[in-house]
N, C-alpha and C positions, 0 to 999 in steps of 0.2 A: 923365422925360427919358430914363432908360436905355431904356425900351421903345421911345421913338420912335427913338432912335440905332440900336438893334438892327434895327429895320425898315428903316430907310435903309440901313444897312451890309450887311445880308443879305437882299436881297429875295427871293431865289430860296427860301430857307427859309420865308419868310413866305407865299409863293404856294402852296407845296406843302401848307402847314398849312391854308390856306383851302380848297384843292382837296379835302384829306381830310375837313374838316368838312362841306363841301357834300356830297360823296359819300356820307358815313355818314347825312347828313341825308335825301338822296333815298332810300337803301336803307331806311332806318327808315320813312319815310313810305309807301313801297310795299308793305312787309311788315306795317305795322300793321293790326290789325283794328278795323273801324268799323262802325258800325250807324246807318242813316239814321233809322230809327223804334224805339221803344221796344219791349222784349219784352212781350207781351200774352198771359197765361195765361188761357184759357177756365176758368171755374168749373166744377169736377167735384165729384160726389159718388158715392161707391160705397156700395151697400148689399150687406152680407155676411150670409148666412145658413148656420148650420151644423146638420147633420143627421146625426149619427154613424151609419156603417154603410149610408147610403144610396147608391144608385148614381147616376152622372150622369143617367141617364134619369128616375129617380125625383124627383131635384132639379129638373129641368127641368120635368117635368109638374106636380108637386105644389106646388112653391114658386115657381119663377122665373115661370112663365105666370101665375099668380095675382097676383104682385106686379107684373107688367108691366101687366096689365089697368087696375090702379088708378094707376099711376104715369104712364102716357102722355098723361094730360091735364093735367100739370102746367104753369103758364104759363112761358114762357121757355125750355123744354126742346127742344133741337135735335137730340140724338142719344142713343140709348139702346142700350147693348151688354150683353150677358150672358154669362156663361161657368158651366158647371157641372163640377165635379169629383167625386171620391169623398168623400161626407161634407159638401161645401160648394157654395155657389153663390153668385154675386155680379152684382150689375147696375151698371153705370157710367153715370151720367147727366151729360151735358154741356148747359150752359146758355149762353144768348147772354152776351156781355161785360158788358153793362150789369146783369146779374143780380146782386143783393145775395145773397151766400152763406148769411148768416144767415136771410134770407127763404126761401130754397129749401130749407135745412135744415128749417125748420118745416113747410113744404108737404109735403116728402117723409115726414117723421114722421107727419103727420096722414092722408096717403094710405094709408101702411103700414097704420095702424089700421083702415082700411077692409077690408082683406083678410078674407073670412069666417072662416077657420079654417086652421090649419096641422096637418099631421099629428103624431101622437103623438111625444116626445122630441125637437122641433125646438126649438133655442134662438132667443131673440129677436133679431130683426135688428139688426145694428150698422151705424149711419150713420157713414161716414167721409167728412169734406168735402175730403181731398187727391186723391181720385181713385186708382183702382188702379194707374196708371203713375207716381206721384210716387216720386221717389227720396229716400232718407233723407239729411240734411244732416250727421248726426253719427252715428258709429259708436262703440258701446262694446263692448269685448271683456272676458268675464270668464273668469278662469283659477282654478282651486282652487290653495290654498298648497301648497308642498312636503311639508309634514308632515300634510297632509289625506289619509286614505285614501280618501275618497269621490270618485266621479268628479263633475265639474262638471255633467255632464249631470243629475244628480240634484237640482240646485238650481233647475231652471226653475219648478217650482210655487212655491218660495220666492220667488223673484223676482216672480212675478205676484202673489201674495198680499201681500208685505210691501215691495216696492220700487216697483213700477209706480205705486203710488197717489200717490208723490211727484212722479213725472214728469208724471202727469196734470194736476198743478195748476200746472205750468211754462206761462207765457203763450207762446202761439205754437205749443205742442205739439198735434199732431193724432193720431198713431198711431205704434206701434212694429212694426218688421219683426224678428222674433225667429227666429234660425236656431239649431238645435242645441238638444239637451237633451231630456228625457222628463217628462210630467206625472206626478204622483203619483196612483195610483188604488188602489181596493180590488180585490184579488184573491180570487175564490172558486174554489178548486180542488176539484172534485166528484170523488168515487169511484165509477166506474160500476158496480162489483160491488155496493156497498152500495145504491146507487139501484135497481138492479135487484132486489136481495133485498127492499127495502121498497116496491117497486113504484110509485116516483116517476119521472116523466119530466123531461126538461130544459124542456120547454115549461110544465109546471106550476110548476117551480121559479123560472123567469124571471118568470112572471106574479105569483107570489106575492111576490117581491122587490119588483117595481114596484108592487104594491097596498100593500105594507107601507111603503115609503119615500117617504111624502107627508104633508103638513100639511093637514089638512082644516079649513074653517072651518064652525062649526055655528051661524051666526046670532048674533042679538042676544037677551039676556034681560034684561027689565026687571023690577028689584026696587024698589019703591017709586017713588023720584024718580030712580033712577040705572039706566043701561042697560050691561050688561056684554056685552063680545063674547067668545063662546066659540069656542075654537079647540083641535083635537085635534093634538098634537105627535107625528108619527110618523116623522120624518126620521132616519136613522141617525146617529149621533155617533161610534161606535166599533166595531171589530171584535167585540168581546163582544156588543153588542146584535144583530148580524147572526146570530151563532153561537146565539143564543137564540130565534129565530124558530121558531115551531111549524109544522112542515110537515104534520103529520097527528096527529089525535088521536081515538081512538074509544072513549074511557073505561077501556080497558085498557092501551093503549100510547100513549105520546106519543113523537113523532119530531120532534126539533129539527134545525136546519141543521147543528149541529156533529157529528152522526152520520153525515152523508152528505158533509160537505165540510170542507176547511180554510180559514179566512177571516184575511187579512192584509192589511196594506198592501204595495205594490209599487209599480213603474213601468211604465209602458206600453212595448210593444215599440219597440225603437229602429229607426226608419226612415230615418235620414239621419244621415251623421257630419259634424261640424264641427271643422275642425283650424285653429289659429292658430300659426305658427311651429313646427308639428310636433306640437303639444300639443293635448288636447281642450280646447274652449272652447265658449262660448255668445256669438254675435254679435247685437248689438242695434241696429238701426238708427232713429234717431229721425227721423220725418216732421214737417215743418212744416204748420202750418194754424191753424185758429181753434179747433180741438177736435172732439170726436166726440160722438155721441149714441146711446144704446141706447133703441129704442122701447119 
């Protein structure tokens, strides 16, 4: 009854209130974003291939063109774009809306197996179902603690080897966009004077290291009712193993790598800097999808 009496006794106040409600309602309606049709994302798959040290021209000629030849006949493919950079090339495949992404992944993987051969030292192609233009939905920033003297950049390899595997198991995870940090690697610092004194060239040294750092399958040996697979283990596991590689041996003198160079673990050259709130950091972007596949 009080609200009715108030409305009768103060009609001007009620009319002004109604006008404000209608006015703000109209303004909200005009400024409200609306969509008449749902957002439709075309299925995209990106094939990324890494070839360390190669130029964009070599990537295009030796890898991208060969992959495009086998991928162009995939059912449902409507567009194919490729990019070549220093040491890496990628192909983005766009399919029709009704294409099932898991079926397309299987077809792409099978087609990539039809590539006759890749140049030496080319990594296996990685198939990413999110597309190269997909944006991360979650960002993770890594910082080193205040009492840690090491730079956070040196923890990128640790993250890749020890942490990433747990993210790969999360449902809906597709890929990571990692910015900052340097990968751990083996450094062999040669002494030019000693190499000249022993008559060893850089080409000979590189060829020898490549030949020694491999695991070779020697076939199967049958003994009675059992078959044994024979394999020669040759990949390096420590700096000491590399130092003991025999470079030359003529019966009178034996030259090992430690006579010509110093071997130790280090980190690749820093090519970019990642800062968060003015401090060194590693930024990790999580991209959504149904997963990724390595051929």
